[in-house]
N, C-alpha and C positions, 0 to 999 in steps of 0.2 A: 451619160451626156452625149449629144451629138455635136460633132465638130469636124473640120476639115482634117485636124489633127490634133491630140490633147496637150495643150501647153503646160498643164499640170505635169504631165508625164516627162515632158521634152526637156523642160528647164523647172525643176522643182525647187531648187534653192532661190530663184529668182522670183518664183509665184509665191513661194512661202513668204518672202521678205515683202513683197507686194501686199499679201493678204494680212499680214502684220500691221503694216501701215495703214491698210483700210479699216482694220478693226480698231487701231488706237485712234484715228481720226473720226470714228463713229461715235465713241463713247459718252462724251462730254454732252452733247446735244440731245435735247428730248427726242424721243424715237418716232414721234409722229410727224414733227418737223424735218428729220433727217429724211424719212421715207418720202415725204412730198419733194424734197429737194432732188433726192435719186431719181423718183417718177419725173419730174420737169425735165432734168437734164437727159434722162433716157428716151424721152419724147422727142426732145430736139435732135438727139442723135441717131434717133430710129433704131434703138437696140431693143430689139422684142424680147431678148433674154432676160435682160435687166428690168425691162417694164413687167414681165411675167414674174420674176422673182420677187422685186419689190412692190408689186400690187399685192401679191400673196402674202409676203411679210406683213404689210400695213394692215391688211385685213385681219389677220392672225393676231395683230397687236390691238385690235378694235376700232381700227379707222373704218369710217363710214364708206359705203359705195358712191354716195353722193360726192363726197370731197375728191375721192379717187377719179371719179369720171369728170369731174370738173376742173382738176388741176390745169390743163391745157388752157383753160378759159379763166384763169383765176383772177386776172384783172376785174371780170364783169360779175364773178361769183360772190355774193355776199358771205359765204360760209368760212372764209379764212379770216384769221387775225392780222392785226398791222404788223406784226412780228412775222408771222408766215410769209405775208406779202412782201416784206422787205428782203426776206431770204429767198422768194422765188424770183424777184426781181434780179438780186445779185446772183443767182444761179443762171438765169438767162444771159446776164451782162457777161459773165466769165465763160459760159458755155459758147456764147457767139463772138469771142474776140476777133476771129479773123474777119468778122463784119465791119469792124471799126471799134474803136476805142470811146465809145460814148457811154460810159458807165459812171458818170457824176452824180446823177440823179440817184441811181440805185445805191451807190457808196453813201449818199447823204441819209437815205433811207435806213441803211444797215447801221450806220453810227446812230441813228436815233433809237434802234431798239436791241443792239446786240452791244456787250461789253467788247472792249478791245481783244480779249482773249477769245471770245465767241466768235468776233469777226475772223480771227485767224483759224479757228476750230472748223467754222462753216467754209471758208476758203479752201482749206485741206479736204474737207468732205466732198466739195464740189470738184476739186482736182482728181480725187480717188475715183468717184463715179464716172468722171469723164473718161479716165484710164480704162477702168473695168468696160465700158461702152465700147472704147476702141478695141479691145481684146476680143469682146464678144463678138463684135460686127467683123473684124478682121479675120477671124478663125470660124465663123459660123457656129458659135457657141449656143448650146442649147441645154440648160440645166433644169431638169425637174425639181421643184421644190417639194418638201414634204407636205405642204398644203396642198399642192397641184397634184401629188400622187394619191393623196386620200380621197380628194374631190373626184379623180378619175376612177378609182377604186370604187367608190360609192355609186358613181353613175354607171358603172359596169355590173355592179351588183343588182341594183334596181332594174337594169334593162332585161 
């Protein structure tokens, strides 16, 4: 890990609790949807660490390059379902709360495609990824993922 200091070592109890909350919030929703949400929030927050991590995780879980490349332009790209679009709109609305409370249309779409329990689960997931983004950006965190380590090793071997 590259960082200005290691928050995992400095505050292990707090980070362990944060990680447990993140894991719990991630479980109930389909993994492809969760990774797209994490990617979109991380794009908005300009978190390179989380973009690296979640794009690798999504690819390892079978997500296509096309859908990962287009997530920042999801409104114009035809490769997302209505449910995914509702989740991405909700992600943007909550991630950009400081820009104004204009989330009415996103909430309507959310209600049309998600149960009440899923709405809460998705909202928790969005809050968790925004928190991870802030930790990673604040402390210059960079964690290599198993997928990126394997890719780098393969490229070094081929060179």
